[in-house]
ZAMARGU-4260 file (C-alpha; in steps of 0.2 Angstrom, whole numbers, plus 5000, padded with zeros to 4 digits):
<rodrens>
0) 5525/5250/5685 | 5515/5266/5683 | 5524/5278/5670 | 5525/5294/5680 | 5531/5304/5665
5) 5516/5299/5655 | 5501/5310/5657 | 5489/5297/5650 | 5495/5284/5662 | 5499/5293/5679
10) 5486/5300/5691 | 5483/5316/5701 | 5491/5310/5717 | 5507/5308/5708 | 5506/5323/5698
15) 5503/5334/5714 | 5520/5328/5720 | 5530/5332/5704 | 5533/5349/5696 | 5537/5346/5677
20) 5546/5360/5668 | 5545/5353/5651 | 5529/5346/5642 | 5532/5335/5626 | 5518/5334/5613
25) 5518/5324/5598 | 5508/5329/5582 | 5505/5317/5568 | 5492/5312/5554 | 5481/5299/5548
30) 5484/5296/5530 | 5488/5283/5516 | 5507/5278/5514 | 5508/5268/5498 | 5499/5251/5499
35) 5510/5243/5511 | 5510/5254/5527 | 5496/5257/5539 | 5486/5273/5539 | 5492/5277/5556
40) 5510/5277/5552 | 5514/5295/5557 | 5504/5293/5573 | 5512/5276/5578 | 5530/5281/5575
45) 5528/5298/5583 | 5520/5291/5598 | 5534/5279/5601 | 5548/5292/5598 | 5539/5305/5610
50) 5537/5292/5624 | 5554/5285/5622 | 5562/5303/5623 | 5551/5308/5637 | 5555/5292/5647
55) 5574/5295/5645 | 5573/5313/5650 | 5562/5309/5665 | 5574/5296/5671 | 5588/5309/5671
60) 5579/5324/5677 | 5561/5320/5684 | 5555/5336/5676 | 5547/5330/5660 | 5529/5326/5656
65) 5523/5317/5640 | 5506/5322/5633 | 5496/5311/5622 | 5500/5313/5603 | 5487/5322/5593
70) 5483/5309/5579 | 5476/5320/5565 | 5485/5333/5554 | 5485/5344/5539 | 5480/5332/5524
75) 5469/5342/5512 | 5480/5337/5498 | 5477/5318/5501 | 5458/5319/5503 | 5456/5310/5486
80) 5462/5294/5495 | 5451/5283/5506 | 5448/5289/5523 | 5463/5302/5524 | 5458/5313/5538
85) 5461/5332/5537 | 5462/5345/5550 | 5465/5362/5544 | 5481/5371/5550 | 5470/5384/5558
90) 5460/5371/5568 | 5476/5362/5573 | 5484/5379/5579 | 5469/5382/5590 | 5471/5365/5598
95) 5489/5368/5601 | 5486/5386/5608 | 5473/5379/5620 | 5485/5365/5626 | 5499/5378/5628
100) 5487/5390/5638 | 5483/5375/5649 | 5501/5371/5652 | 5505/5389/5656 | 5491/5389/5669
105) 5499/5374/5677 | 5516/5383/5678 | 5525/5374/5663 | 5535/5387/5653 | 5544/5375/5641
110) 5534/5365/5628 | 5542/5354/5614 | 5532/5349/5599 | 5539/5333/5591 | 5530/5333/5574
115) 5529/5317/5564 | 5520/5324/5548 | 5527/5335/5535 | 5510/5344/5532 | 5510/5351/5549
120) 5519/5368/5551 | 5518/5377/5568 | 5532/5390/5565 | 5520/5405/5563 | 5510/5399/5578
125) 5525/5397/5589 | 5531/5415/5585 | 5514/5422/5589 | 5512/5412/5605 | 5529/5418/5612
130) 5524/5436/5608 | 5508/5434/5619 | 5513/5422/5633 | 5529/5420/5644 | 5532/5402/5637
135) 5545/5395/5626 | 5539/5383/5612 | 5550/5372/5602 | 5546/5361/5587 | 5556/5346/5580
140) 5551/5337/5564 | 5558/5321/5571 | 5563/5313/5554 | 5575/5328/5551 | 5585/5325/5567
145) 5597/5313/5559 | 5598/5319/5541 | 5617/5322/5543 | 5618/5303/5545 | 5604/5298/5533
150) 5616/5293/5518 | 5626/5281/5529 | 5610/5271/5533 | 5599/5272/5518 | 5601/5270/5500
155) 5586/5280/5493 | 5580/5297/5498 | 5565/5299/5508 | 5549/5309/5503 | 5533/5299/5508
160) 5532/5280/5512 | 5550/5277/5506 | 5565/5267/5513 | 5566/5277/5529 | 5548/5277/5534
165) 5546/5258/5529 | 5562/5254/5539 | 5555/5263/5555 | 5539/5253/5553 | 5548/5237/5551
170) 5557/5240/5567 | 5542/5245/5577 | 5527/5236/5570 | 5532/5223/5557 | 5515/5215/5558
175) 5507/5230/5550 | 5519/5231/5535 | 5515/5222/5519 | 5530/5227/5508 | 5526/5215/5494
180) 5510/5226/5491 | 5520/5242/5488 | 5516/5251/5472 | 5531/5255/5460 | 5537/5272/5462
185) 5532/5282/5447 | 5531/5301/5450 | 5529/5313/5436 | 5542/5327/5437 | 5537/5345/5437
190) 5537/5353/5420 | 5545/5369/5427 | 5564/5370/5430 | 5562/5381/5445 | 5551/5368/5454
195) 5563/5354/5448 | 5578/5363/5456 | 5568/5368/5472 | 5570/5387/5472 | 5551/5389/5469
200) 5540/5378/5479 | 5521/5373/5478 | 5509/5361/5487 | 5507/5344/5478 | 5490/5335/5475
205) 5495/5317/5478 | 5482/5310/5467 | 5490/5318/5452 | 5506/5309/5456 | 5500/5291/5456
210) 5485/5280/5463 | 5494/5274/5479 | 5500/5290/5487 | 5519/5287/5487 | 5534/5297/5482
215) 5549/5287/5488 | 5556/5269/5485 | 5554/5257/5500 | 5561/5242/5492 | 5578/5242/5502
220) 5570/5245/5519 | 5575/5234/5533 | 5571/5234/5552 | 5589/5235/5556 | 5590/5252/5546
225) 5575/5258/5555 | 5582/5254/5572 | 5598/5263/5568 | 5589/5279/5563 | 5577/5278/5578
230) 5591/5276/5590 | 5600/5291/5582 | 5585/5302/5583 | 5579/5297/5600 | 5596/5299/5607
235) 5597/5317/5600 | 5580/5322/5605 | 5582/5315/5623 | 5598/5324/5626 | 5589/5340/5620
240) 5575/5337/5633 | 5587/5334/5647 | 5596/5350/5643 | 5580/5360/5642 | 5574/5353/5658
245) 5590/5357/5667 | 5592/5375/5660 | 5586/5389/5671 | 5573/5402/5664 | 5583/5417/5665
250) 5582/5433/5655 | 5592/5427/5640 | 5584/5409/5639 | 5586/5400/5627 | 5602/5410/5622
255) 5619/5408/5630 | 5625/5421/5643 | 5633/5437/5635 | 5652/5433/5635 | 5656/5451/5639
260) 5645/5452/5655 | 5652/5434/5659 | 5670/5441/5659 | 5665/5456/5669 | 5667/5468/5655
</rodrens>
């Protein structure tokens, strides 16, 4: 069966019959994740989540189109590791801007970026685009969508290549996970109290942390945990896409109607 909601798999004669209101774009990275996870970790899980959410929203609304995931991301602080691929934020922003401009020309005014890599940050770009074009762009870092339930599923906090990411990989592509190869998590702490407590931030050069590019403990990862977290995230993001597709583009969008005007005041 042809996936009408998937831009890469449908065709023009079908596209001419539908009028998508929401376009969904995944963004990711190609980078090392300890010694046990594939380099394409971010691209693989982001593509799965984007496609599942788009499919569910399409089945409900017939107004959603899923774009191919952008595989490369901002990875300048991982370039000391083999074949990490870095795209500058400026280059990535230009690509996103061109995609949004193309969608705008096609009549699509609602765009959702589902991001799967912590190094990508589209907040300034979204602000600028929405000042220049009559479009509404939304970003979700998918792994944050279920953080309020994180502690009920996982034992260790996530940072990079830890329990959550490894559990997701075990749920989606276990044949690519070599958990026995994972390096022990030894990360030198910051020397400054302000950085330790988080009220001052900086960018980390991962090569200064350890030799295997990891900052979180994967040893308690299971496929069942990964599936639980994926189900939670996909359900929430799908519901947002459905609500977005069904919401009219009025003067207050995406805000609720003024309660005073609604009451006739």
